[in-house]
N, C-alpha and C positions, 0 to 999 in steps of 0.2 A: 349308780352312784349319783348323789346329789350334785347339781352343777357347781362348779368352782366360781366363787366370787373373787375376782382378781382386782387388786388395787396397786397401781404403781405409786410409790411414795418414797419418802426420805428415810434414812437410817434413824434420824431423830424421832420421826413420827412412829416408826416401828417400836422404838424403845418406849415411847409414851403408851402405845396401844398394849404392849405386853405388860407394862406396869399396872395399867388400869385393869387388865384381865386378872392379874394376881390379886388386886384389891377386891375385885368382884367375886373371885372364886376361892380365895384363901379362907382358912378357918380362923385365923388370928390376925393381929395387927401386921401390917406390911405384907399381907398375902401368905404368911407362913401356914404350912400344913404339917400334920404329924409326921414324924420320921418314917413310920410304917407306910403311910400313904405316899410319901415322896419316893421311898424305895420301890414301891409297887409301880409307880409311874415310870421311874427311871429304868427298872428292869424291863418293863413293857416296851419302852422306846428303844432300848438297846437290842432287844430281841427283834423288833421290827426293822431297825437299821441293818441288822445282820442278814435279814432276808434279801436286802437290796444291794448290800456292799459289805465291806469289812468294818468293824467297829472295835474300838479299844477304850478302856478306862485308864490305860497306862501311857505316859508320855514316852515310854521306851519303845513302843511299837510304831515306828515311823512309817511302816508300810500300810497301816490301816487307812481306809478311805475316810473314816470319821472318827473323831475322838470326843469324849465328854468326861466330865469329872463329877462324880456323885456327891462329893463333900463340899457343897457350896450352900447357898441359901435354900432351905427346904420350901420351895414355892412351886406352884403348878405350871411354871414356865421354865423349860429346860433349853439351854443353848448348847448347840453342838458346833464343833470346829471341823470343817471339811479339810481334808488333806488330799494331796496327789490327784488321782483321777475322779474324785467325787464331784460331779457337776451339779449345778442347780436343779436340773430336771430329776436326777436320782434322789436328791435331798427332798424335793417336793413330793415325789411319789411316796417315799418312806414316811414323811411327816403327815401327809393326808391319811395314810393307812393307820398310823399310830394314834393320831388325834381322834379319828372316827371310832376306834375300837378301845379307847382308854376307859377305865372304870369310873373316872370322874373327869371333869373338864381339864384339858391339858393344852398348853401352848408350846409349840416347838419353834425355835429359831435357829438359823444357821448363820454364822459369822464368816463369810467368805472374804478373802483379800480383795476381791473385785466387787463386792456388794453384799446385801443382806436379804434374808428371807424369813418371814414369820407366817406360821400357819395356826389359825384359831378355829375352834369348832363353830359352826359346821361348815367346813370347806371354804373358809375365808383365808385368802392369801394376800399378804402385804409384802411388797418386794421393791428393791431398787433395780431389779433386772427387768429387761423388756420381755414381753410375753413370748417373743420368738425364742428367747433363751430357754424358756420353760417348756417349750413345745416338746413332744406332742400332747402333754398332759393338759395344758390349758386349752389348746385347740380342740381336743377330743371331748372336752366337757361342755364348753360354752364359749361364746365370744367374750373376750375380756372386757371389763368395764374399767374405766380410769377415774380415779378420784384423788 
């Protein structure tokens, strides 16, 4: 696996980075991609999340570790809401796998109550969490850099 490029940053900066990613990798104005492309990315991410924890598209399944909603802006940046026992290190592992194996550039973010996490290809991580929270993934890949 390619080393992880770790950046400790603010939630505002994460939002800016993800928006810029969409502008760069979208097919139309505002980063929009065709519905079929978005569905393929969403299905890929959902399947990858399910390898690491439980995932639901329904707000009714309160026991799922992660939830996401397909019917939002059709952009190559998908935000997932962690619930219950889904910690940042599990989210990071799933996102790194999903981003690296996607059929087109994909950004994945997680909106935790206690912080934020964004993964961009190739293995670029932007987060409000300390590297120690994301261990052992960050530690096993490389020494984190701070920017």
